[in-house]
C-alpha positions as CSV (number, residue, x, y, z in Angstrom):
1,M,28.1,-62.5,-22.9
2,A,25.2,-63.6,-20.7
3,G,21.7,-63.5,-22.0
4,R,18.8,-65.9,-22.5
5,A,19.6,-69.5,-21.8
6,W,19.8,-71.8,-24.8
7,R,19.8,-75.6,-25.1
8,W,22.7,-77.4,-26.6
9,R,23.6,-81.0,-27.3
10,W,25.6,-83.1,-29.7
11,G,23.7,-84.5,-32.7
12,L,22.4,-88.1,-32.7
13,R,25.1,-90.5,-33.6
14,G,24.6,-94.3,-33.7
15,P,22.4,-96.5,-31.6
16,G,21.6,-95.9,-28.0
17,R,19.9,-93.2,-26.0
18,P,20.1,-89.7,-27.5
19,P,22.2,-87.1,-25.6
20,K,20.4,-84.9,-23.2
21,H,20.1,-81.1,-23.8
22,R,22.3,-78.9,-21.6
23,V,21.1,-75.5,-20.6
24,I,23.8,-73.0,-21.4
25,R,23.3,-69.5,-20.0
26,S,26.6,-67.9,-21.2
27,R,27.1,-67.5,-24.9
28,P,30.8,-67.1,-25.7
29,G,30.3,-66.9,-29.4
30,R,33.5,-68.0,-31.2
31,V,36.6,-67.0,-29.3
32,L,40.2,-68.0,-30.2
33,F,43.1,-67.8,-27.8
34,V,46.5,-68.0,-29.5
35,P,49.8,-68.4,-27.6
36,M,52.3,-65.6,-28.1
37,V,56.1,-65.3,-27.7
38,G,56.7,-61.5,-27.3
39,E,54.7,-60.1,-30.2
40,T,54.8,-63.2,-32.4
41,P,51.9,-65.7,-32.3
42,L,52.9,-69.4,-32.2
43,S,51.1,-71.7,-34.5
44,S,51.9,-75.2,-33.3
45,G,49.0,-77.4,-34.4
46,E,45.3,-77.5,-34.7
47,P,43.2,-75.5,-32.2
48,I,41.8,-77.4,-29.2
49,M,38.0,-77.0,-29.2
50,L,36.2,-76.3,-25.9
51,K,32.6,-77.3,-26.3
52,P,29.8,-75.1,-24.9
53,D,28.9,-77.5,-22.1
54,E,32.5,-77.7,-21.0
55,F,32.8,-73.9,-21.0
56,E,29.5,-73.5,-19.1
57,A,30.5,-76.1,-16.5
58,L,33.9,-74.4,-15.9
59,R,32.2,-71.0,-15.6
60,L,29.6,-72.1,-13.1
61,V,31.9,-74.1,-10.8
62,Y,35.1,-72.1,-11.0
63,L,33.9,-68.5,-11.7
64,E,30.5,-68.5,-10.1
65,G,31.6,-70.7,-7.2
66,L,28.7,-73.1,-7.4
67,T,28.9,-76.7,-6.1
68,Q,28.8,-79.4,-8.7
69,E,25.3,-80.4,-7.6
70,N,24.0,-76.9,-8.1
71,A,25.8,-76.3,-11.4
72,A,24.4,-79.7,-12.7
73,Q,20.8,-78.6,-11.7
74,M,21.2,-75.3,-13.5
75,M,22.4,-77.1,-16.7
76,G,19.7,-79.7,-16.4
77,I,22.1,-82.7,-16.3
78,S,23.4,-85.2,-13.7
79,R,26.3,-84.4,-11.5
80,G,28.3,-87.2,-13.2
81,T,27.7,-85.6,-16.6
82,L,28.8,-82.2,-15.2
83,W,31.9,-83.9,-13.7
84,R,32.8,-85.3,-17.1
85,A,32.4,-81.8,-18.7
86,L,34.6,-80.3,-16.0
87,N,37.2,-83.0,-16.4
88,N,37.3,-82.6,-20.2
89,G,37.4,-78.8,-20.0
90,R,40.3,-78.8,-17.5
91,R,42.2,-81.3,-19.6
92,K,41.8,-79.2,-22.8
93,L,42.9,-76.0,-21.0
94,V,46.0,-77.7,-19.7
95,Q,46.7,-79.4,-23.0
96,A,46.5,-76.0,-24.8
97,I,48.9,-74.4,-22.3
98,V,51.5,-77.2,-22.2
99,E,51.5,-77.9,-26.0
100,K,51.3,-74.1,-26.9
101,R,48.3,-74.8,-29.1
102,P,45.4,-72.3,-29.8
103,L,42.3,-72.8,-27.8
104,E,38.9,-72.2,-29.5
105,I,35.8,-71.7,-27.5
106,Y,32.6,-71.9,-29.6
107,G,28.9,-71.6,-29.1
108,E,25.9,-69.8,-30.5
109,G,26.3,-66.2,-29.9
């Protein structure tokens, strides 16, 4: 899973400042978690997509135990941007659990 760091960002869309690259050190590849009842998978809607920067922010803060400041420095972004990635990632995880929807984690791998 871990390997060389890679840089990721959304493509340019519309006017304004282009998005800053995020340094991602963990490459999840494409992983799909599907809710199950017993042995039967539930298919209740489109998968919720967890972006690479959200995955990396969750990993650094909650798994590695880094502070938001240190995690933001490792990703090469501001603490505010890291906070938004954490907030979006947490919201998507909870939404997938509550709505019993598949959760897809994607990234170069």
